[in-house]
C-alpha positions in Angstrom: 80.9 -54.2 -4.3 77.4 -55.0 -5.5 77.5 -58.8 -5.0 78.0 -60.7 -1.8 81.3 -62.4 -0.9 82.3 -65.1 1.6 83.3 -62.4 4.1 80.7 -59.6 3.6 77.3 -58.9 2.2 77.3 -56.7 -1.0 75.6 -53.4 -1.4 72.4 -54.8 -2.9 71.9 -57.2 0.1 72.6 -54.4 2.5 70.2 -52.0 0.9 67.5 -54.6 0.9 68.2 -55.4 4.6 68.2 -51.8 5.8 65.1 -50.7 3.7 63.2 -53.6 5.1 64.5 -52.9 8.7 63.1 -49.4 8.3 59.8 -50.7 6.9 59.5 -53.3 9.7 60.3 -50.7 12.3 57.4 -48.6 10.9 55.1 -51.6 11.0 56.0 -52.3 14.6 55.3 -48.6 15.5 51.9 -48.7 13.9 51.0 -52.1 15.4 52.0 -51.0 18.9 50.1 -47.7 18.5 47.0 -49.6 17.4 47.4 -52.1 20.3 47.7 -49.3 22.8 44.9 -47.0 21.6 43.2 -47.7 18.3 41.3 -44.4 18.4 44.1 -42.0 19.2 44.9 -39.3 16.6 48.5 -40.5 16.4 47.4 -44.1 15.7 45.1 -43.0 13.0 47.9 -40.8 11.4 50.5 -43.5 11.4 48.2 -46.4 10.7 47.0 -44.8 7.5 50.3 -45.9 5.9 50.4 -49.4 7.4 49.1 -51.3 4.4 51.2 -49.3 2.0 54.4 -50.0 3.8 53.3 -53.6 4.3 52.9 -54.1 0.6 56.3 -52.4 0.0 57.8 -55.0 2.4 56.1 -57.8 0.5 57.7 -56.9 -2.9 61.0 -56.0 -1.3 61.0 -59.5 0.5 60.2 -61.2 -2.8 63.1 -59.4 -4.5 65.3 -60.1 -1.6 64.6 -63.8 -1.7 65.4 -63.8 -5.4 68.6 -61.9 -4.8 69.6 -64.3 -2.0 69.1 -67.3 -4.2 71.2 -65.7 -7.0 73.9 -64.9 -4.4 73.7 -68.1 -2.4 77.1 -69.4 -3.6 78.8 -66.1 -2.7 77.3 -65.5 0.7 79.1 -65.8 4.1 78.8 -69.3 5.5 76.4 -69.8 8.3 75.3 -72.7 10.5 72.0 -74.5 10.4 70.3 -72.4 13.1 71.1 -69.2 11.3 69.7 -70.6 8.0 66.4 -71.7 9.8 66.1 -68.3 11.4 66.6 -66.5 8.1 64.1 -68.8 6.4 61.5 -68.0 9.1 62.2 -64.3 8.6 61.8 -64.5 4.9 58.7 -66.7 5.0 57.0 -64.4 7.5 58.0 -61.2 5.6 56.1 -62.6 2.7 53.2 -64.4 4.5 52.2 -61.6 6.8 51.5 -58.9 4.0 50.0 -61.6 1.7 47.5 -62.4 4.5 46.6 -58.7 4.8 46.2 -58.5 1.0 44.0 -61.6 1.1 41.9 -60.0 3.8 41.6 -56.8 1.9 40.4 -58.6 -1.3 38.0 -60.8 0.8 36.5 -57.7 2.3 35.7 -56.3 -1.1 37.7 -53.1 -0.3 40.3 -53.7 -3.0 43.7 -52.3 -2.7 45.4 -49.3 -4.3 49.2 -48.9 -3.8 50.1 -45.4 -2.6 46.9 -44.2 -4.0 48.1 -44.6 -7.6 48.3 -48.2 -8.7 45.2 -50.3 -8.3 46.3 -53.7 -7.3 42.8 -55.1 -6.8 39.6 -53.2 -7.6 37.0 -52.5 -5.0 34.1 -54.9 -5.6 32.1 -54.7 -2.4 31.7 -58.5 -2.6 32.7 -60.2 0.6 34.5 -63.6 0.5 34.2 -64.9 4.1 37.1 -67.4 4.0 39.6 -64.8 2.9 38.7 -62.3 5.6 38.5 -65.0 8.2 42.0 -66.4 7.3 43.5 -62.9 7.2 41.9 -61.9 10.5 43.0 -65.1 12.2 46.7 -65.1 11.0 47.9 -61.6 9.9 48.2 -60.1 13.4 49.4 -63.2 15.2 52.1 -64.0 12.6 53.0 -60.3 12.5 53.8 -60.4 16.3 55.7 -63.6 15.7 57.7 -61.9 13.0 58.6 -59.1 15.4 59.6 -61.6 18.1 61.9 -63.4 15.6 63.4 -60.0 14.5 64.2 -59.2 18.2 66.0 -62.6 18.4 67.8 -61.9 15.1 69.0 -58.5 16.5 70.0 -60.1 19.9 72.0 -62.9 18.3 73.7 -60.5 15.8 74.9 -58.4 18.7 75.8 -61.4 20.8 77.9 -62.9 18.1 79.6 -59.6 17.3 80.6 -59.0 20.9 81.9 -62.5 21.6 85.7 -62.6 21.2 85.8 -65.9 19.4 82.9 -65.3 17.0 82.9 -63.7 13.6 81.9 -60.0 13.6 78.5 -60.6 11.9 77.3 -57.0 12.4 80.2 -55.7 10.2 78.9 -57.8 7.3 75.8 -55.7 7.1 77.2 -52.2 7.9 
């Protein structure tokens, strides 16, 4: 089943979910590695792909939001707290990579996606407000996103284990 239903998420939603889960797990690994030791060989090796995976998460998040809007009438019902939590997840999955992209543009470095597609050309021209905004918010909102994801995982497991609750994990498997 490609589309969502009132009892289960469809294959498109599940593919988006798990691709983004993998991408976000990678981002957490790279962020933690950089936090622990920015100069370590391991950190340099994994962090080399941080911006590429982040940009992939950005376009997957945009596609996921579009798909969620298209499927909104079909999706399993959820309470207000769940809707607010998902809204925050979606907003941060878009805002965090956008802030990094803004910082990259402001630094004059440009951005090339996977070394093939130039998204923004290198100009060498610095735009202070872009780098300042990116520096101030990208990392902090990234850590907030990871905290909300941990809450998301916790509540999904909690509601799946409770005898009276719906088995929410089975909707995404």
